[in-house]
C-alpha positions in Angstrom: -24.0 -20.8 33.3 -24.6 -17.2 32.4 -24.0 -15.6 29.0 -20.5 -14.3 30.0 -19.5 -17.8 31.1 -20.7 -19.3 27.8 -18.8 -16.7 25.8 -15.7 -17.3 27.9 -16.0 -21.0 27.5 -16.1 -20.6 23.7 -13.2 -18.1 23.8 -11.2 -20.4 26.1 -11.6 -23.3 23.7 -10.3 -21.2 20.9 -7.3 -20.1 23.0 -6.1 -23.6 24.0 -3.9 -26.1 22.3 -7.0 -27.3 20.4 -7.1 -24.0 18.7 -7.5 -25.1 15.0 -10.0 -27.8 15.5 -12.2 -26.1 18.1 -12.0 -22.7 16.5 -13.1 -24.2 13.2 -16.0 -26.1 14.8 -17.1 -23.0 16.7 -17.1 -21.0 13.5 -19.1 -23.7 11.7 -21.7 -23.8 14.5 -22.0 -20.0 14.5 -22.6 -20.0 10.8 -25.0 -22.9 11.2 -27.1 -20.7 13.5 -26.8 -17.7 11.2 -24.6 -15.7 13.5 -21.5 -13.7 12.7 -20.4 -13.4 16.3 -21.2 -15.1 19.6 -23.0 -12.0 20.9 -25.7 -12.6 18.2 -26.9 -15.8 19.9 -28.7 -16.4 23.2 -27.3 -18.3 26.2 -28.9 -21.6 25.5 -27.5 -21.8 22.0 -24.1 -20.7 23.2 -24.1 -23.4 25.8 -25.1 -26.0 23.2 -22.4 -24.9 20.8 -19.8 -25.0 23.6 -20.8 -28.6 24.4 -20.7 -29.6 20.7 -17.3 -28.0 20.3 -15.9 -29.7 23.4 -17.1 -33.0 22.2 -15.9 -32.5 18.6 -19.3 -32.5 17.0 -19.8 -30.8 13.7 -23.1 -29.2 12.6 -25.2 -31.2 10.2 -24.1 -31.0 6.6 -26.2 -29.0 4.2 -28.7 -27.9 6.9 -29.0 -24.5 8.4 -31.0 -23.8 11.6 -34.0 -21.5 11.1 -36.3 -20.3 13.8 -39.5 -22.3 13.8 -38.9 -23.7 10.3 -39.2 -27.4 11.2 -41.8 -29.7 12.6 -43.2 -28.6 16.0 -40.9 -25.6 16.2 -37.8 -27.7 15.5 -35.2 -25.8 13.5 -34.7 -28.8 11.3 -36.9 -29.8 8.4 
């Protein structure tokens, strides 16, 4: 999947009948990764977010991803 496909996937989710739930999840995931817009994230993160949104998975509460802030490069502490 290229970056355009990942962006289209997120946009398509927001434009479907699942608009409210998926759009809110996508917004929460963008915020979780510190992004204001999808163009601020790389392809791998966008693919992960699209999968989480499709599966109805919310970001962890009270945790924000930070580059290299966790153990062994994990964004989680």
